[in-house]
C-alpha positions in Angstrom: 27.1 12.9 72.6 28.1 10.7 69.7 28.3 7.0 69.4 31.8 5.6 69.3 31.3 3.8 65.9 30.3 6.9 64.1 33.0 9.5 63.2 32.3 13.0 64.2 31.7 15.5 61.5 31.3 19.2 61.8 33.5 22.3 61.8 37.0 21.5 62.7 36.7 17.8 62.5 38.1 15.6 59.7 36.3 12.5 58.7 38.2 9.3 59.1 36.6 7.6 56.0 36.0 8.8 52.5 32.3 9.4 51.9 32.4 7.8 48.5 34.0 4.7 50.0 31.4 4.5 52.8 28.6 4.7 50.3 30.2 2.0 48.1 30.7 -0.2 51.1 27.2 0.4 52.4 25.2 0.0 49.1 27.6 -1.9 46.8 29.2 -0.7 43.6 26.9 0.3 40.8 27.4 -0.7 37.2 26.6 2.8 36.0 29.8 3.1 34.0 29.3 -0.2 32.2 25.6 0.6 31.6 26.5 4.0 30.2 29.1 2.5 27.8 26.5 0.0 26.6 23.9 2.7 26.0 26.5 4.8 24.0 27.5 1.8 22.0 24.0 0.7 21.2 23.0 4.3 20.3 26.0 4.6 18.0 25.1 1.4 16.3 21.5 2.5 15.8 22.8 5.8 14.4 25.1 4.1 11.9 22.3 1.8 10.7 20.0 4.8 10.3 22.5 6.8 8.3 23.3 3.8 6.1 19.5 3.4 5.4 19.1 7.1 4.7 22.1 7.0 2.2 20.6 4.0 0.5 17.2 5.7 0.1 18.7 8.9 -1.2 20.8 7.0 -3.7 17.9 4.9 -4.9 15.6 8.0 -5.2 18.2 10.1 -7.1 18.3 7.7 -10.1 14.7 6.9 -11.0 13.9 4.5 -13.9 11.6 7.1 -15.5 11.1 10.8 -15.3 8.3 12.8 -17.0 7.4 16.4 -17.5 4.3 18.0 -19.0 5.8 20.4 -21.6 2.5 21.7 -23.2 -1.2 21.2 -23.4 -4.1 22.5 -25.5 -7.8 22.3 -25.1 -8.8 21.3 -28.7 -12.6 21.4 -28.2 -15.3 20.7 -25.7 -14.5 16.9 -25.7 -10.7 16.8 -26.3 -7.6 18.0 -24.7 -4.1 17.4 -26.0 -1.0 17.0 -23.8 2.7 16.9 -24.8 4.8 14.9 -22.3 8.5 14.5 -22.3 9.5 11.1 -20.9 13.1 10.1 -20.1 13.9 6.4 -19.5 17.0 5.3 -17.6 17.2 2.2 -19.8 15.6 1.5 -23.2 14.4 -1.9 -21.8 12.3 -0.1 -19.1 8.5 -0.1 -19.7 6.9 3.0 -18.3 3.2 3.6 -17.8 2.2 7.3 -17.7 -1.1 9.0 -16.8 -2.4 12.4 -17.7 -5.6 13.9 -16.4 -7.9 16.6 -17.9 -9.4 18.9 -15.3 -12.4 21.2 -15.5 -12.7 24.8 -14.2 -14.1 23.5 -10.9 -11.0 21.2 -10.5 -12.9 18.0 -11.1 -11.4 15.4 -13.4 -13.2 15.2 -16.7 -10.9 12.8 -18.5 -7.8 10.6 -18.1 -5.5 8.8 -20.5 -2.8 6.4 -19.8 0.0 5.4 -22.2 3.1 3.4 -22.2 6.6 4.3 -23.3 9.3 1.7 -23.9 12.4 1.2 -26.1 13.6 4.8 -26.3 16.9 6.3 -25.4 17.1 9.8 -24.0 14.1 12.2 -23.7 11.1 11.2 -25.8 8.3 13.6 -26.7 4.9 12.0 -26.6 1.6 13.7 -27.7 -1.6 12.2 -26.4 -5.2 13.2 -26.9 -7.5 12.9 -23.8 -11.2 12.5 -24.4 -13.2 14.4 -21.9 -16.8 14.3 -20.7 -17.1 18.1 -20.8 -14.7 20.9 -21.6 -11.4 20.8 -19.8 -9.7 23.8 -18.4 -6.2 22.3 -17.9 -4.3 19.1 -18.2 -2.2 17.7 -15.4 0.5 15.0 -15.6 0.1 12.6 -12.8 3.4 10.9 -13.7 5.0 7.8 -15.0 5.7 4.5 -13.1 7.6 1.3 -13.8 7.4 -2.1 -12.2 10.3 -1.2 -10.0 9.2 2.4 -9.3 5.7 2.7 -7.9 5.8 6.4 -7.1 4.9 8.5 -10.2 7.6 10.8 -11.5 
């Protein structure tokens, strides 16, 4: 036996009300569609900001103020190593500080030498002597920095 206020359901019976309408009347309409649009809009905005930041970082990193490259080195004697460094400045007014390090066979640093390069256009070849506390095996270029470029290049 069924109550008169409830429609019968089962095989062969047709409901008198739409199930979706009954749920909406019973529980109220949800704001899921509006919430979903808001989430999509906010996610899109965050994505656009992230892509703009990534583009700015890539553009800024692709044109450094200074670039450097170790082109040659020579261990002169037990207390001296000589390094030849090619330094390229983006602008002759840029003042670059460069660092080379002499390293022993056991990979420990045995000497360092910093030098500055300024006022040159195009690639500049710089030869520096590094005094060492004992015989060096190799010389490594740590890199060059400027006031606006803290990461050695």
